[in-house]
C-alpha atoms as one frame of an Amber mdcrd trajectory, in Angstrom:
protein
 -15.319  34.602  23.235 -12.314  35.119  21.023 -11.217  32.956  18.174  -7.599
  32.164  17.598  -5.970  32.216  14.209  -5.046  28.771  12.923  -1.523  27.783
  13.759   0.956  26.986  11.054   1.941  23.343  11.003   5.013  22.570  12.985
   7.922  20.790  11.308   6.729  17.594  12.979   3.650  17.657  10.721   5.617
  17.854   7.481   6.229  14.902   5.191   9.178  12.868   6.374  10.702   9.785
   4.729   8.863   7.540   7.179   5.560   9.125   6.118   6.404   8.561   2.458
   7.348   4.964   3.238   4.017   4.469   4.973   2.191   6.023   2.032   4.096
   3.902  -0.462   3.955   0.574   1.301   0.955   0.580   3.560  -1.443   2.443
   1.340  -0.491   2.256  -2.337   1.071  -1.220  -2.339  -1.727  -2.598  -0.182
  -4.458  -1.188  -2.431  -2.851  -2.449  -5.640  -1.502  -5.732  -4.341  -4.684
  -6.570  -2.446  -6.433  -6.822  -5.808  -3.600  -8.952  -7.206  -3.692 -11.342
  -4.235  -7.472 -11.637  -4.354  -7.266 -12.496  -8.058  -4.428 -15.013  -7.675
  -6.091 -16.772  -4.720  -9.564 -16.788  -6.290 -10.992 -14.307  -3.776  -9.818
 -16.186  -0.658  -6.836 -14.210   0.664  -6.619 -11.736   2.325  -9.856 -11.889
   4.266  -9.403  -8.253   5.255 -11.238  -5.591   3.219  -9.288  -3.459   0.796
  -9.250  -0.521   3.218  -8.307  -2.693   6.193  -4.533  -2.406   6.049  -4.581
  -0.833   9.524  -6.201  -3.979  10.940  -3.973  -6.412   9.043  -1.276  -8.313
  10.875   2.324  -7.645   9.943   2.535 -11.082   8.336  -0.560 -10.451   6.250
   0.710  -7.014   5.237   4.097  -8.480   4.293   2.591 -11.354   2.305   0.148
  -9.185   0.384   2.798  -6.614  -0.500   5.411  -9.255  -1.387   3.152 -11.422
  -3.533   1.604  -8.443  -5.266   4.937  -6.740  -5.863   6.429  -9.946  -7.294
   3.395 -10.366  -9.564   3.665  -6.779 -10.796   7.406  -7.179 -11.462   6.753
 -10.421 -13.342   4.059  -8.687 -15.388   6.449  -5.836 -16.193   9.196  -8.244
 -17.244   6.744 -10.184 -19.380   5.535  -7.029 -21.114   9.107  -5.851 -21.661
  10.076  -9.166 -23.249   7.005  -9.116 -25.483   7.680  -5.618 -26.784  11.222
  -5.928 -27.599
């Protein structure tokens, strides 16, 4: 039985803009904005666990990311106005 040396990753396995978009929106925004949405809706929405973005519907994913992003922008604007 012979063992083969590990293959180098092909260019298809490199980071592409679509992968970065998925990382940015589906993972980071979901994780942060899930907490924001749960806080704003008093722990009612979304009913999906924090690591369940793969099982979330597109509407749920859009709403969580939109509401959370808007809340974070509003928080940033509020902090900027307070400091200066």
